Each structure stands twice: as structure tokens, then as C-alpha cells.
PyMOL Python script that loads the backbone (N, CA, C, O; Angstrom):
from pymol import cmd

cmd.read_pdbstr("""\
ATOM      1  N   PRO A   1       0.812  -1.229   0.000  1.00  0.00           N
ATOM      2  CA  PRO A   1       0.000   0.000   0.000  1.00  0.00           C
ATOM      3  C   PRO A   1       0.845   1.279   0.000  1.00  0.00           C
ATOM      4  O   PRO A   1       0.481   2.255  -0.656  1.00  0.00           O
ATOM      5  N   ALA A   2       1.965   1.286   0.725  1.00  0.00           N
ATOM      6  CA  ALA A   2       2.797   2.491   0.765  1.00  0.00           C
ATOM      7  C   ALA A   2       3.396   2.778  -0.612  1.00  0.00           C
ATOM      8  O   ALA A   2       3.426   3.926  -1.057  1.00  0.00           O
ATOM      9  N   SER A   3       3.869   1.732  -1.277  1.00  0.00           N
ATOM     10  CA  SER A   3       4.441   1.919  -2.620  1.00  0.00           C
ATOM     11  C   SER A   3       3.385   2.424  -3.592  1.00  0.00           C
ATOM     12  O   SER A   3       3.650   3.287  -4.428  1.00  0.00           O
ATOM     13  N   ARG A   4       2.196   1.874  -3.467  1.00  0.00           N
ATOM     14  CA  ARG A   4       1.101   2.302  -4.337  1.00  0.00           C
ATOM     15  C   ARG A   4       0.788   3.776  -4.106  1.00  0.00           C
ATOM     16  O   ARG A   4       0.608   4.538  -5.057  1.00  0.00           O
ATOM     17  N   ASP A   5       0.723   4.170  -2.837  1.00  0.00           N
ATOM     18  CA  ASP A   5       0.418   5.563  -2.508  1.00  0.00           C
ATOM     19  C   ASP A   5       1.519   6.500  -2.991  1.00  0.00           C
ATOM     20  O   ASP A   5       1.237   7.595  -3.479  1.00  0.00           O
ATOM     21  N   GLU A   6       2.787   6.068  -2.853  1.00  0.00           N
ATOM     22  CA  GLU A   6       3.903   6.887  -3.338  1.00  0.00           C
ATOM     23  C   GLU A   6       3.861   7.019  -4.857  1.00  0.00           C
ATOM     24  O   GLU A   6       4.100   8.099  -5.398  1.00  0.00           O
ATOM     25  N   ALA A   7       3.557   5.923  -5.540  1.00  0.00           N
ATOM     26  CA  ALA A   7       3.473   5.961  -7.006  1.00  0.00           C
ATOM     27  C   ALA A   7       2.339   6.874  -7.455  1.00  0.00           C
ATOM     28  O   ALA A   7       2.496   7.635  -8.409  1.00  0.00           O
ATOM     29  N   ALA A   8       1.203   6.802  -6.774  1.00  0.00           N
ATOM     30  CA  ALA A   8       0.059   7.649  -7.129  1.00  0.00           C
ATOM     31  C   ALA A   8       0.389   9.123  -6.885  1.00  0.00           C
ATOM     32  O   ALA A   8       0.053   9.976  -7.706  1.00  0.00           O
ATOM     33  N   ALA A   9       1.044   9.426  -5.761  1.00  0.00           N
ATOM     34  CA  ALA A   9       1.411  10.813  -5.464  1.00  0.00           C
ATOM     35  C   ALA A   9       2.413  11.340  -6.487  1.00  0.00           C
ATOM     36  O   ALA A   9       2.329  12.492  -6.913  1.00  0.00           O
ATOM     37  N   THR A  10       3.354  10.494  -6.874  1.00  0.00           N
ATOM     38  CA  THR A  10       4.343  10.887  -7.875  1.00  0.00           C
ATOM     39  C   THR A  10       3.666  11.161  -9.208  1.00  0.00           C
ATOM     40  O   THR A  10       3.948  12.169  -9.855  1.00  0.00           O
ATOM     41  N   PHE A  11       2.772  10.266  -9.620  1.00  0.00           N
ATOM     42  CA  PHE A  11       2.043  10.456 -10.873  1.00  0.00           C
ATOM     43  C   PHE A  11       1.227  11.747 -10.828  1.00  0.00           C
ATOM     44  O   PHE A  11       1.210  12.506 -11.797  1.00  0.00           O
ATOM     45  N   ASN A  12       0.558  11.993  -9.715  1.00  0.00           N
ATOM     46  CA  ASN A  12      -0.256  13.204  -9.582  1.00  0.00           C
ATOM     47  C   ASN A  12       0.599  14.465  -9.668  1.00  0.00           C
ATOM     48  O   ASN A  12       0.210  15.431 -10.325  1.00  0.00           O
ATOM     49  N   LEU A  13       1.746  14.467  -9.019  1.00  0.00           N
ATOM     50  CA  LEU A  13       2.639  15.626  -9.077  1.00  0.00           C
ATOM     51  C   LEU A  13       3.107  15.879 -10.501  1.00  0.00           C
ATOM     52  O   LEU A  13       3.031  17.007 -10.989  1.00  0.00           O
ATOM     53  N   LEU A  14       3.591  14.838 -11.169  1.00  0.00           N
ATOM     54  CA  LEU A  14       4.098  15.009 -12.526  1.00  0.00           C
ATOM     55  C   LEU A  14       2.991  15.455 -13.476  1.00  0.00           C
ATOM     56  O   LEU A  14       3.220  16.287 -14.355  1.00  0.00           O
ATOM     57  N   THR A  15       1.810  14.909 -13.302  1.00  0.00           N
ATOM     58  CA  THR A  15       0.682  15.305 -14.143  1.00  0.00           C
ATOM     59  C   THR A  15       0.299  16.759 -13.900  1.00  0.00           C
ATOM     60  O   THR A  15       0.028  17.499 -14.846  1.00  0.00           O
ATOM     61  N   ARG A  16       0.278  17.169 -12.633  1.00  0.00           N
ATOM     62  CA  ARG A  16      -0.068  18.557 -12.305  1.00  0.00           C
ATOM     63  C   ARG A  16       0.945  19.523 -12.899  1.00  0.00           C
ATOM     64  O   ARG A  16       0.563  20.533 -13.490  1.00  0.00           O
ATOM     65  N   LEU A  17       2.239  19.226 -12.749  1.00  0.00           N
ATOM     66  CA  LEU A  17       3.275  20.101 -13.303  1.00  0.00           C
ATOM     67  C   LEU A  17       3.168  20.179 -14.827  1.00  0.00           C
ATOM     68  O   LEU A  17       3.346  21.242 -15.422  1.00  0.00           O
ATOM     69  N   ARG A  18       2.880  19.053 -15.435  1.00  0.00           N
ATOM     70  CA  ARG A  18       2.736  19.014 -16.899  1.00  0.00           C
ATOM     71  C   ARG A  18       1.548  19.853 -17.356  1.00  0.00           C
ATOM     72  O   ARG A  18       1.663  20.631 -18.304  1.00  0.00           O
ATOM     73  N   LEU A  19       0.414  19.699 -16.689  1.00  0.00           N
ATOM     74  CA  LEU A  19      -0.770  20.469 -17.066  1.00  0.00           C
ATOM     75  C   LEU A  19      -0.580  21.963 -16.815  1.00  0.00           C
ATOM     76  O   LEU A  19      -1.058  22.790 -17.592  1.00  0.00           O
ATOM     77  N   GLN A  20       0.106  22.306 -15.748  1.00  0.00           N
ATOM     78  CA  GLN A  20       0.398  23.718 -15.489  1.00  0.00           C
ATOM     79  C   GLN A  20       1.249  24.296 -16.606  1.00  0.00           C
ATOM     80  O   GLN A  20       1.017  25.421 -17.049  1.00  0.00           O
ATOM     81  N   GLN A  21       2.232  23.533 -17.063  1.00  0.00           N
ATOM     82  CA  GLN A  21       3.082  23.990 -18.159  1.00  0.00           C
ATOM     83  C   GLN A  21       2.268  24.168 -19.430  1.00  0.00           C
ATOM     84  O   GLN A  21       2.431  25.163 -20.136  1.00  0.00           O
ATOM     85  N   GLN A  22       1.406  23.226 -19.725  1.00  0.00           N
ATOM     86  CA  GLN A  22       0.586  23.328 -20.922  1.00  0.00           C
ATOM     87  C   GLN A  22      -0.365  24.524 -20.850  1.00  0.00           C
ATOM     88  O   GLN A  22      -0.576  25.216 -21.846  1.00  0.00           O
ATOM     89  N   ALA A  23      -0.934  24.762 -19.676  1.00  0.00           N
ATOM     90  CA  ALA A  23      -1.818  25.923 -19.504  1.00  0.00           C
ATOM     91  C   ALA A  23      -1.033  27.219 -19.674  1.00  0.00           C
ATOM     92  O   ALA A  23      -1.531  28.179 -20.262  1.00  0.00           O
ATOM     93  N   ARG A  24       0.197  27.246 -19.155  1.00  0.00           N
ATOM     94  CA  ARG A  24       1.047  28.436 -19.302  1.00  0.00           C
ATOM     95  C   ARG A  24       1.313  28.714 -20.782  1.00  0.00           C
ATOM     96  O   ARG A  24       1.240  29.860 -21.227  1.00  0.00           O
ATOM     97  N   CYS A  25       1.619  27.665 -21.534  1.00  0.00           N
ATOM     98  CA  CYS A  25       1.862  27.824 -22.969  1.00  0.00           C
ATOM     99  C   CYS A  25       0.633  28.404 -23.667  1.00  0.00           C
ATOM    100  O   CYS A  25       0.739  29.352 -24.445  1.00  0.00           O
ATOM    101  N   LEU A  26      -0.525  27.830 -23.383  1.00  0.00           N
ATOM    102  CA  LEU A  26      -1.760  28.309 -24.008  1.00  0.00           C
ATOM    103  C   LEU A  26      -2.040  29.753 -23.636  1.00  0.00           C
ATOM    104  O   LEU A  26      -2.497  30.534 -24.471  1.00  0.00           O
ATOM    105  N   HIS A  27      -1.770  30.114 -22.393  1.00  0.00           N
ATOM    106  CA  HIS A  27      -1.984  31.480 -21.936  1.00  0.00           C
ATOM    107  C   HIS A  27      -1.159  32.476 -22.754  1.00  0.00           C
ATOM    108  O   HIS A  27      -1.609  33.587 -23.032  1.00  0.00           O
ATOM    109  N   PHE A  28       0.046  32.066 -23.133  1.00  0.00           N
ATOM    110  CA  PHE A  28       0.924  32.943 -23.897  1.00  0.00           C
ATOM    111  C   PHE A  28       0.824  32.708 -25.400  1.00  0.00           C
ATOM    112  O   PHE A  28       1.663  33.188 -26.163  1.00  0.00           O
ATOM    113  N   GLY A  29      -0.211  31.965 -25.831  1.00  0.00           N
ATOM    114  CA  GLY A  29      -0.446  31.765 -27.256  1.00  0.00           C
ATOM    115  C   GLY A  29       0.534  30.815 -27.916  1.00  0.00           C
ATOM    116  O   GLY A  29       0.736  30.879 -29.129  1.00  0.00           O
ATOM    117  N   GLN A  30       1.140  29.942 -27.144  1.00  0.00           N
ATOM    118  CA  GLN A  30       2.103  28.981 -27.679  1.00  0.00           C
ATOM    119  C   GLN A  30       1.471  27.596 -27.733  1.00  0.00           C
ATOM    120  O   GLN A  30       0.474  27.325 -27.065  1.00  0.00           O
ATOM    121  N   ALA A  31       2.063  26.741 -28.527  1.00  0.00           N
ATOM    122  CA  ALA A  31       1.616  25.347 -28.552  1.00  0.00           C
ATOM    123  C   ALA A  31       1.997  24.689 -27.231  1.00  0.00           C
ATOM    124  O   ALA A  31       3.114  24.878 -26.750  1.00  0.00           O
ATOM    125  N   PRO A  32       1.091  23.925 -26.642  1.00  0.00           N
ATOM    126  CA  PRO A  32       1.409  23.277 -25.365  1.00  0.00           C
ATOM    127  C   PRO A  32       2.539  22.273 -25.518  1.00  0.00           C
ATOM    128  O   PRO A  32       2.634  21.577 -26.529  1.00  0.00           O
ATOM    129  N   ASP A  33       3.384  22.207 -24.518  1.00  0.00           N
ATOM    130  CA  ASP A  33       4.471  21.223 -24.508  1.00  0.00           C
ATOM    131  C   ASP A  33       4.545  20.586 -23.125  1.00  0.00           C
ATOM    132  O   ASP A  33       3.766  20.921 -22.232  1.00  0.00           O
ATOM    133  N   ASN A  34       5.471  19.685 -22.962  1.00  0.00           N
ATOM    134  CA  ASN A  34       5.627  18.958 -21.707  1.00  0.00           C
ATOM    135  C   ASN A  34       6.955  19.273 -21.032  1.00  0.00           C
ATOM    136  O   ASN A  34       7.433  18.488 -20.214  1.00  0.00           O
ATOM    137  N   ILE A  35       7.547  20.397 -21.362  1.00  0.00           N
ATOM    138  CA  ILE A  35       8.850  20.762 -20.814  1.00  0.00           C
ATOM    139  C   ILE A  35       8.652  21.550 -19.524  1.00  0.00           C
ATOM    140  O   ILE A  35       8.094  22.647 -19.532  1.00  0.00           O
ATOM    141  N   ILE A  36       9.113  20.980 -18.424  1.00  0.00           N
ATOM    142  CA  ILE A  36       9.002  21.644 -17.129  1.00  0.00           C
ATOM    143  C   ILE A  36      10.289  22.434 -16.898  1.00  0.00           C
ATOM    144  O   ILE A  36      11.373  21.857 -16.824  1.00  0.00           O
ATOM    145  N   HIS A  37      10.164  23.729 -16.787  1.00  0.00           N
ATOM    146  CA  HIS A  37      11.315  24.596 -16.562  1.00  0.00           C
ATOM    147  C   HIS A  37      11.538  24.713 -15.053  1.00  0.00           C
ATOM    148  O   HIS A  37      10.737  25.315 -14.338  1.00  0.00           O
ATOM    149  N   LEU A  38      12.627  24.132 -14.592  1.00  0.00           N
ATOM    150  CA  LEU A  38      12.884  24.086 -13.151  1.00  0.00           C
ATOM    151  C   LEU A  38      12.964  25.471 -12.529  1.00  0.00           C
ATOM    152  O   LEU A  38      12.568  25.656 -11.378  1.00  0.00           O
ATOM    153  N   ARG A  39      13.458  26.418 -13.256  1.00  0.00           N
ATOM    154  CA  ARG A  39      13.600  27.777 -12.707  1.00  0.00           C
ATOM    155  C   ARG A  39      12.253  28.433 -12.429  1.00  0.00           C
ATOM    156  O   ARG A  39      12.167  29.369 -11.635  1.00  0.00           O
ATOM    157  N   ARG A  40      11.205  27.946 -13.079  1.00  0.00           N
ATOM    158  CA  ARG A  40       9.874  28.498 -12.863  1.00  0.00           C
ATOM    159  C   ARG A  40       9.164  27.870 -11.669  1.00  0.00           C
ATOM    160  O   ARG A  40       8.131  28.366 -11.218  1.00  0.00           O
ATOM    161  N   LEU A  41       9.722  26.781 -11.166  1.00  0.00           N
ATOM    162  CA  LEU A  41       9.102  26.100 -10.036  1.00  0.00           C
ATOM    163  C   LEU A  41       9.517  26.749  -8.720  1.00  0.00           C
ATOM    164  O   LEU A  41      10.624  27.269  -8.576  1.00  0.00           O
ATOM    165  N   MET A  42       8.605  26.699  -7.784  1.00  0.00           N
ATOM    166  CA  MET A  42       8.932  27.165  -6.436  1.00  0.00           C
ATOM    167  C   MET A  42       9.882  26.147  -5.810  1.00  0.00           C
ATOM    168  O   MET A  42       9.950  24.998  -6.246  1.00  0.00           O
ATOM    169  N   PHE A  43      10.611  26.578  -4.789  1.00  0.00           N
ATOM    170  CA  PHE A  43      11.567  25.697  -4.123  1.00  0.00           C
ATOM    171  C   PHE A  43      10.882  24.412  -3.652  1.00  0.00           C
ATOM    172  O   PHE A  43      11.425  23.320  -3.818  1.00  0.00           O
ATOM    173  N   SER A  44       9.701  24.543  -3.070  1.00  0.00           N
ATOM    174  CA  SER A  44       8.992  23.364  -2.555  1.00  0.00           C
ATOM    175  C   SER A  44       8.608  22.408  -3.691  1.00  0.00           C
ATOM    176  O   SER A  44       8.632  21.192  -3.507  1.00  0.00           O
ATOM    177  N   GLU A  45       8.256  22.946  -4.853  1.00  0.00           N
ATOM    178  CA  GLU A  45       7.923  22.092  -5.997  1.00  0.00           C
ATOM    179  C   GLU A  45       9.162  21.362  -6.508  1.00  0.00           C
ATOM    180  O   GLU A  45       9.089  20.192  -6.883  1.00  0.00           O
ATOM    181  N   ARG A  46      10.292  22.053  -6.520  1.00  0.00           N
ATOM    182  CA  ARG A  46      11.540  21.394  -6.929  1.00  0.00           C
ATOM    183  C   ARG A  46      11.890  20.271  -5.967  1.00  0.00           C
ATOM    184  O   ARG A  46      12.341  19.206  -6.389  1.00  0.00           O
ATOM    185  N   ALA A  47      11.683  20.504  -4.671  1.00  0.00           N
ATOM    186  CA  ALA A  47      11.966  19.471  -3.673  1.00  0.00           C
ATOM    187  C   ALA A  47      11.044  18.270  -3.879  1.00  0.00           C
ATOM    188  O   ALA A  47      11.485  17.124  -3.804  1.00  0.00           O
ATOM    189  N   LEU A  48       9.766  18.537  -4.138  1.00  0.00           N
ATOM    190  CA  LEU A  48       8.825  17.441  -4.390  1.00  0.00           C
ATOM    191  C   LEU A  48       9.192  16.688  -5.662  1.00  0.00           C
ATOM    192  O   LEU A  48       9.054  15.466  -5.720  1.00  0.00           O
ATOM    193  N   LEU A  49       9.653  17.400  -6.673  1.00  0.00           N
ATOM    194  CA  LEU A  49      10.058  16.763  -7.918  1.00  0.00           C
ATOM    195  C   LEU A  49      11.270  15.855  -7.698  1.00  0.00           C
ATOM    196  O   LEU A  49      11.323  14.741  -8.219  1.00  0.00           O
ATOM    197  N   ARG A  50      12.240  16.342  -6.923  1.00  0.00           N
ATOM    198  CA  ARG A  50      13.407  15.522  -6.585  1.00  0.00           C
ATOM    199  C   ARG A  50      12.968  14.252  -5.858  1.00  0.00           C
ATOM    200  O   ARG A  50      13.445  13.156  -6.151  1.00  0.00           O
ATOM    201  N   GLN A  51      12.059  14.420  -4.915  1.00  0.00           N
ATOM    202  CA  GLN A  51      11.545  13.286  -4.157  1.00  0.00           C
ATOM    203  C   GLN A  51      10.794  12.319  -5.080  1.00  0.00           C
ATOM    204  O   GLN A  51      10.913  11.102  -4.938  1.00  0.00           O
ATOM    205  N   ALA A  52      10.031  12.861  -6.014  1.00  0.00           N
ATOM    206  CA  ALA A  52       9.290  12.026  -6.957  1.00  0.00           C
ATOM    207  C   ALA A  52      10.241  11.189  -7.803  1.00  0.00           C
ATOM    208  O   ALA A  52       9.996  10.003  -8.023  1.00  0.00           O
ATOM    209  N   PHE A  53      11.319  11.794  -8.276  1.00  0.00           N
ATOM    210  CA  PHE A  53      12.290  11.034  -9.061  1.00  0.00           C
ATOM    211  C   PHE A  53      12.948   9.953  -8.221  1.00  0.00           C
ATOM    212  O   PHE A  53      13.284   8.885  -8.734  1.00  0.00           O
ATOM    213  N   GLY A  54      13.135  10.218  -6.939  1.00  0.00           N
ATOM    214  CA  GLY A  54      13.651   9.194  -6.035  1.00  0.00           C
ATOM    215  C   GLY A  54      12.691   8.020  -5.921  1.00  0.00           C
ATOM    216  O   GLY A  54      13.117   6.865  -5.925  1.00  0.00           O
ATOM    217  N   HIS A  55      11.405   8.309  -5.819  1.00  0.00           N
ATOM    218  CA  HIS A  55      10.391   7.246  -5.754  1.00  0.00           C
ATOM    219  C   HIS A  55      10.374   6.438  -7.047  1.00  0.00           C
ATOM    220  O   HIS A  55      10.240   5.214  -7.021  1.00  0.00           O
ATOM    221  N   ILE A  56      10.509   7.122  -8.168  1.00  0.00           N
ATOM    222  CA  ILE A  56      10.533   6.428  -9.457  1.00  0.00           C
ATOM    223  C   ILE A  56      11.730   5.492  -9.529  1.00  0.00           C
ATOM    224  O   ILE A  56      11.604   4.355  -9.983  1.00  0.00           O
ATOM    225  N   ARG A  57      12.890   5.961  -9.083  1.00  0.00           N
ATOM    226  CA  ARG A  57      14.110   5.147  -9.092  1.00  0.00           C
ATOM    227  C   ARG A  57      13.914   3.881  -8.241  1.00  0.00           C
ATOM    228  O   ARG A  57      14.297   2.785  -8.649  1.00  0.00           O
ATOM    229  N   ILE A  58      13.316   4.047  -7.060  1.00  0.00           N
ATOM    230  CA  ILE A  58      13.065   2.896  -6.183  1.00  0.00           C
ATOM    231  C   ILE A  58      12.090   1.932  -6.843  1.00  0.00           C
ATOM    232  O   ILE A  58      12.294   0.718  -6.803  1.00  0.00           O
ATOM    233  N   LEU A  59      11.041   2.458  -7.445  1.00  0.00           N
ATOM    234  CA  LEU A  59      10.052   1.616  -8.115  1.00  0.00           C
ATOM    235  C   LEU A  59      10.678   0.843  -9.273  1.00  0.00           C
ATOM    236  O   LEU A  59      10.372  -0.332  -9.475  1.00  0.00           O
ATOM    237  N   GLN A  60      11.542   1.491 -10.023  1.00  0.00           N
ATOM    238  CA  GLN A  60      12.225   0.812 -11.126  1.00  0.00           C
ATOM    239  C   GLN A  60      13.097  -0.331 -10.599  1.00  0.00           C
ATOM    240  O   GLN A  60      13.157  -1.397 -11.212  1.00  0.00           O
ATOM    241  N   ARG A  61      13.765  -0.115  -9.480  1.00  0.00           N
ATOM    242  CA  ARG A  61      14.591  -1.176  -8.888  1.00  0.00           C
ATOM    243  C   ARG A  61      13.733  -2.344  -8.420  1.00  0.00           C
ATOM    244  O   ARG A  61      14.095  -3.505  -8.608  1.00  0.00           O
ATOM    245  N   ARG A  62      12.597  -2.031  -7.813  1.00  0.00           N
ATOM    246  CA  ARG A  62      11.700  -3.100  -7.359  1.00  0.00           C
ATOM    247  C   ARG A  62      11.177  -3.903  -8.536  1.00  0.00           C
ATOM    248  O   ARG A  62      11.103  -5.130  -8.473  1.00  0.00           O
ATOM    249  N   ILE A  63      10.817  -3.219  -9.603  1.00  0.00           N
ATOM    250  CA  ILE A  63      10.316  -3.910 -10.792  1.00  0.00           C
ATOM    251  C   ILE A  63      11.416  -4.782 -11.373  1.00  0.00           C
ATOM    252  O   ILE A  63      11.168  -5.929 -11.747  1.00  0.00           O
ATOM    253  N   ALA A  64      12.625  -4.251 -11.452  1.00  0.00           N
ATOM    254  CA  ALA A  64      13.743  -5.029 -11.973  1.00  0.00           C
ATOM    255  C   ALA A  64      13.969  -6.271 -11.126  1.00  0.00           C
ATOM    256  O   ALA A  64      14.216  -7.351 -11.662  1.00  0.00           O
ATOM    257  N   TYR A  65      13.890  -6.131  -9.842  1.00  0.00           N
ATOM    258  CA  TYR A  65      14.110  -7.273  -8.954  1.00  0.00           C
ATOM    259  C   TYR A  65      12.982  -8.288  -9.092  1.00  0.00           C
ATOM    260  O   TYR A  65      13.237  -9.485  -9.222  1.00  0.00           O
ATOM    261  N   ASP A  66      11.730  -7.814  -9.064  1.00  0.00           N
ATOM    262  CA  ASP A  66      10.575  -8.713  -9.095  1.00  0.00           C
ATOM    263  C   ASP A  66      10.378  -9.394 -10.445  1.00  0.00           C
ATOM    264  O   ASP A  66      10.013 -10.569 -10.493  1.00  0.00           O
ATOM    265  N   PHE A  67      10.612  -8.683 -11.531  1.00  0.00           N
ATOM    266  CA  PHE A  67      10.303  -9.212 -12.846  1.00  0.00           C
ATOM    267  C   PHE A  67      11.509  -9.641 -13.659  1.00  0.00           C
ATOM    268  O   PHE A  67      11.387 -10.433 -14.593  1.00  0.00           O
ATOM    269  N   LEU A  68      12.665  -9.122 -13.305  1.00  0.00           N
ATOM    270  CA  LEU A  68      13.868  -9.484 -14.077  1.00  0.00           C
ATOM    271  C   LEU A  68      14.860 -10.273 -13.247  1.00  0.00           C
ATOM    272  O   LEU A  68      15.999 -10.476 -13.667  1.00  0.00           O
ATOM    273  N   GLY A  69      14.444 -10.715 -12.085  1.00  0.00           N
ATOM    274  CA  GLY A  69      15.320 -11.522 -11.239  1.00  0.00           C
ATOM    275  C   GLY A  69      16.463 -10.737 -10.628  1.00  0.00           C
ATOM    276  O   GLY A  69      17.526 -11.292 -10.350  1.00  0.00           O
ATOM    277  N   GLY A  70      16.247  -9.446 -10.417  1.00  0.00           N
ATOM    278  CA  GLY A  70      17.265  -8.640  -9.761  1.00  0.00           C
ATOM    279  C   GLY A  70      18.279  -8.041 -10.704  1.00  0.00           C
ATOM    280  O   GLY A  70      19.202  -7.363 -10.253  1.00  0.00           O
ATOM    281  N   ASN A  71      18.143  -8.265 -11.999  1.00  0.00           N
ATOM    282  CA  ASN A  71      19.092  -7.722 -12.963  1.00  0.00           C
ATOM    283  C   ASN A  71      18.468  -6.498 -13.619  1.00  0.00           C
ATOM    284  O   ASN A  71      17.662  -6.643 -14.538  1.00  0.00           O
ATOM    285  N   PRO A  72      18.833  -5.250 -13.152  1.00  0.00           N
ATOM    286  CA  PRO A  72      18.208  -4.038 -13.670  1.00  0.00           C
ATOM    287  C   PRO A  72      18.613  -3.673 -15.080  1.00  0.00           C
ATOM    288  O   PRO A  72      17.983  -2.784 -15.652  1.00  0.00           O
ATOM    289  N   GLY A  73      19.582  -4.266 -15.667  1.00  0.00           N
ATOM    290  CA  GLY A  73      19.936  -3.810 -17.003  1.00  0.00           C
ATOM    291  C   GLY A  73      20.769  -4.775 -17.692  1.00  0.00           C
ATOM    292  O   GLY A  73      21.159  -4.547 -18.837  1.00  0.00           O
TER     293      GLY A  73
END
""", "prot")
cmd.dss("prot")
cmd.show_as("cartoon", "prot")
cmd.util.cbc("prot")
cmd.orient("prot")
């Protein structure tokens, strides 16, 4: 359950940041993209993003162990 909750929170954060970027593009008359500019993020958002990437890294290791017999690459 904890891994599931962390994965869901990570997905929600990344989706929110992506949608905010797309809305920003539309606001300025640009085509929407998925490029998150770190300098535009608040310090707390950058910290959450760093944490999210950490969760993704852990999840990838667990998947490698569970499905690939512990061989990540």
C-alpha cells in the first residue's frame, strides 16, 4: 500500500506540473508542450520533484528485482 500511494502521489505531481506547463503555454499563445522549466518552479515544488524522481528510481529497482530476477539492465 505504501508503494502504491507513493506511485500515485508521484504520478499526480508530474501530471499537475505538466498540465500547469501546458496551460502556461496556451496562456501565452504557444503550442502546449511537456517541458518543465525548473527555474519556474517554487523551491517546494523542486523538492517534491526531486523526491518524486527518487520514488521512481526505487520503483524501477523493485520492478527489476521482481520481474527481471534482480538484474536491472
